[in-house]
Every structure is written in C-alpha cells, then in structure tokens.
N, C-alpha and C positions, 0 to 999 in steps of 0.2 A: 498314186492311188491311195495310200493312207499317210498324206502329209504331215499331219499332226495329230498325236495320239495321246490318251491319257492311260497311264500306267497305275494300277490300284496296288499300292505297297502295302506289305505286311512285314513283320519281323518273323519269317519264317524261311525254311531252306527251299521252299517252292517259289517264293518271291525272289530269292537270290538267283535261282536258275533262270527264273523268268528274265531277269534283267539281263543276263548273259545272252539268252534267246534273242532279245529284241534286236540283236546286231544284224540279224538275218532280214528284219524288215527293211534296211536300208535299199534292198533291191527293189522294194515297192514304193520307194520314193519318201519314205518317213525321214524327215529332218529334225523334227521337234518333239520332245516328249515333255509331258507333265507328269510328275511323279506326285501321287495324290495318297496321303495317309489319313484315314478316316477313323474316329472312334466316337460311339455313343455314349454321352455324359451321363444317361441314365443307368449305364452298366459299369459305371467307375466311380469309386468314391471320390468326393472332392478332395480329400486330403492327398490323394495319389495321382490326380490329373496332371498336375505339374511335373511330377517324375515322369510319368509316360510319355508327356510331349517331349521332355528332353531325350529319352530313348528314341522316339519316333524321328526327332530330327538328327540324331547321329546315325539311325538307319538310313533316312533319306539322303544324308550327305554321302555316305559310302556308295549308295547306288547310284547318285547322281555323278559322283567321281568316275565311275566305271562307265556309264553311258557317256559322259563328255569324251573320255579317252576313244570311244567308238565312233566319235564324230558327229554326236547329237547336239541340239540346243537343248538345254534341260532348265525346267523350272519345278520348283518343288511347293507343296502345299500342305499344311496339316489342317484339317477341318473337323468339327465336331457335329454330330447329328445322325439321323437315319442314313445308312450307307447308301441305299438304294436311291434316296432322294438327292443326296449331296454328289455322288458319282454323276448322276444324270444332270444335275444343275450345273456342275463344273464342265461335264462334257459339252453342254448346249453354250454356255456362256463362252468357253474358249474356243468353240467351233471345231471340236476334235472330230475326226472321222473313224477312229476307233478306239475301243475300250480293251485294254489288256490285263488279265487276271491270271495271277499263277494259281495252279492246282496241284495239290499233293498227290503222291503216287496212288493210283486206284486201289480199291479193296474189291474182292469178288462180291460183297455185299452193299458196297457203296458206301461204307462207313465213314471213309475219309472223303469228304467231298469239297473240293475247292477251299480248304483250310477254314470253313465256317463262314465264308462271306459269299459264295458263289450263287446261292439262290436269289437273294435280293438283287445282285448285280444283273444276273441274266434275265431275270423275268420284270425286272422294273426297266430294262433299258429299251430305248428306241434307236441305239446305235449298233452298228456291229461289234461282236465281242470276240476275242482271241483268247481262248483259254490255254494256257500254256502248261503241257503236263510236265511234271517233275522227272523227266527221262533219265537224267544223269545218276539217278540213285538205283536204277534197276540193273540186272544181269548184263545188260548190254552196254554199260557205262562209256567204254572206250569208243565203241563203233557209234553210239548214239551222239557223242560228242561231235563227232566227225560229219554224221549223215543228217542229224535231225535239223534240218534247214527247210523253211518254208517253200524254197524253190525246188526242192527234190522231186516230191511225188505228192499229188493231191487226190483223194477219194471225194467224189461227189455222189451221194446217194439222192435218187430223185423219185418222187411219186408222180411227177408231171402236173403237180398243182401249181397255183398262182404263186404260193410262196417258194415253191421249189424254183420256179421261173426267176424269182427276184433273187434268189441265191446263186443261179447260174450266171446271172449277169456279173457277179463278184469273180466267179471262176474263170469267166472270159477275160476280166481285168488282170487276174493273176498270171493268166497266159501271156497277155500283152507284155507283161512287166518280168517274164524270164521263167515261169514254171515250165519245167520240161517234161512232165509226164501227168498226165491225168487219167484216172479210172472213173469212168461214169458206170453207176450201179443202180439197177431197178430191181426190187424185190417183189414177186408175187406174194402177197400176204397170204399164207396158207390158212389163216383163221377166217379171212374173208371169203376165200374161194372154195375150201373144202367143208362138206361134201357137194352142196348144190350147184356150184359153179365149176366143178372139177372138169367136167366134159368140155367146157371151153377154154382150158387152159392153153392150148396150142394157139388157139385164135387169138387170145389175149397175148401170147409171147410173139407171135407174129406182128401185131399191131405195135406193141412197145419195143421189139427190136427196130422197126423203122422208126420209131420217135427216137431212140438212141443214136441212130445212124445219123439223124438230123443235127442232133446236140454236138455229135463229133465232128461232123462238117464244119460247124460253125466255130469250133474250137481250132480246126485246122486253118481255117481262114484268118484266124488271129495271129497264128505263128506256127513255125515248123517244129513240131512236137511230137510226142507219142501219145497216143489215145487209145485206152482200152475200153470195151463196153462189155458189160456182163449183165445176165438176168438169171436169178435164182428163185426158187419157189419154197419159202419158208417163213420163218419169223424176221420181220425187217431187223429189228434190235439185234438177234443173234447173228445175223448174216453180215450186218455191217461191222459188229466187233469180230467177226471171224476173219473177213478178208482185210481189215486193217491190221490185224495181229500177223496173219499168214504172211502179208507182202511187207510187213513193217512200214506201213505208210504213215510218214510223220504228221499229215494234216487232213483232217476231215472237214469238209466244207457243207454245211447244210443249213436249211431254214429252221426257225425256231417253231413253226407250226406247219401242218400239212393238210391234206385233204381229209376233210370230213373232222376238223379240229373243234370239239365243243368240249370246253372244260377238261381237256387232256393235261392241263397244265397241272391240275391237281390230282390227276389219276395216273400219270405216267406215260408221257408222251414218248415217241422214239427219240427226238432229240435229247429229252430229259434223261433217258436211260443211257444213250451213249455218252452223255457226260458224266454220269455217274460210274461208267464201268470201262471206257475206252483207256488205253495208254496212250493214243495219240492225243495230240494237241488239235484243238477244235475251233474252227471259225464258224460262229453262229450269226446268220444273218436274220434279223427280225423281219417277219412278213407281215401280212395283212391280219388284223385282229378284228373280232366281231365286235 
C-alpha cells in the first residue's frame, strides 16, 4: 500500500518517536524509507550552515540505523530551500506514496503544532500525509507503546463528500492490509441544522444511517473485521476529538477538504482543527481542490 515513503526528519523528540512508529507500517507494505532533512538557508546564518549540516547528518544516521534494524531500505537526504517545495519535489522525484511527519504532543490551544513544519507540509502536499503524534510522552506511555499501532483501530469521519470518498478508498486498503477495527463516524453539523432544519434531523439520520451501512458492507467485503458506525448531532471537530479520545483510537483517517470547502484552509477546516488538537496520529488524504 505504501511501498516507498518519505520521512521528514527533525532534531526533536517527536521525530525520534516517529521513527519508532514507522515499524508498524511494514504491515502496510512499506519497504523503503527516504529520511529527509530540510532547512531554509534564508533562516540560517551562512556561518553556521555547515555546523547545522553536521548535526543533521548525525541525526539522520541515528534514525537510519534504527530503521535499518527494523528491516527497511533507507536513503538519507539533506536539502535546503522552502520545506513545502522541497518535500513535494523529493516525494514526486522518488515516487513516494506517503509523507510521514512527526507531531509534538498537542496542546489545548494548538500551540505546539507539528514541530513548526506541519502547515507547509500538509497544505502544500499532493501526497497522503501521516502525522505521527508523540504519544509516548503522555500519561499512557507504557500502554501506548504497546497498542499505538496502525493496524489496531482506525477512525474514519465522513461527510459523504467526494473528498471523503477518496479517503475511504484508503481505509479499504488499510483493511485489506490488516486493520482489524474501523469506526465510521458521521456528525450532523449542529451549526448548519439548528434551528431551521432541526425538524428534519430524524430524516437526515435515516438517510445517513443507510449510507453508513453501505460503507460498512464495503469494508466487510475486504476482510473479516469489526466495523462500528455512529451518528452524532454536534460540532464535527468536537465530536471527532471526543470519540478518538474516549476510545483511544490510535489513527484517524480523513480527507483534507470536505463538502462546501471554500477557503476553509485559511479559516479553520475540520481536518485543520483535528490536526491541531487530536492526540491520535492522523492520515490525511488530499482531496479535490477548487
């Protein structure tokens, strides 16, 4: 499924834990990793650039050694330039099927966000991106180390948009490759229904329940797994965060855009907010752009 991946490396705890997490991708067919360290020369004094390069190379070597021990073929690169452009350029040139980025432990106000590189990588990418959350630093350290595997449990929020359909195709591939439990989740957006369409909520639920059942059937045809379906009436962001936390779901799969997406990237889309606040790792699938 993700045979060759690009791993955006940083000198940080999140990046170190991300490298450990990548081992779980072997079940999804990952065989080759490109470790990429990027820095912008405009942000670095010329006198220290060579010193930084030596630090980057040492960090990459340590991460490379760990990945090789896990059975991957590894190549390392240090490049300079705009990280959005460079990550995408390398991903395209190397024909990678996934970009992996480490994410610091979340804060309630989203203050710590992907170690400072996430915005550019996410919103400039045409490839799927796996954001690996630094779960090993939270209160569930021992349990997370054992259970935070890609193949354990996946949460798939859907608004039944074309972009959600694109993301669902990846969920089906995950199921084919061994994911054992999927929760399909639809949220009736309270802000769009209340008060003028509230009288039609039962009707909407019936229609969407049928849609969810069809998605469930598609997954069960892929493999013998557990599939839960749920509908809630609330704020999409709040409910996605809530169910992921309640059930300690290690991976959320979602599209980067949804129904009615117009400049939401600058205003705070659902996927944007989930990335900022979720404790789970997140697989973002780029959808159709206007």
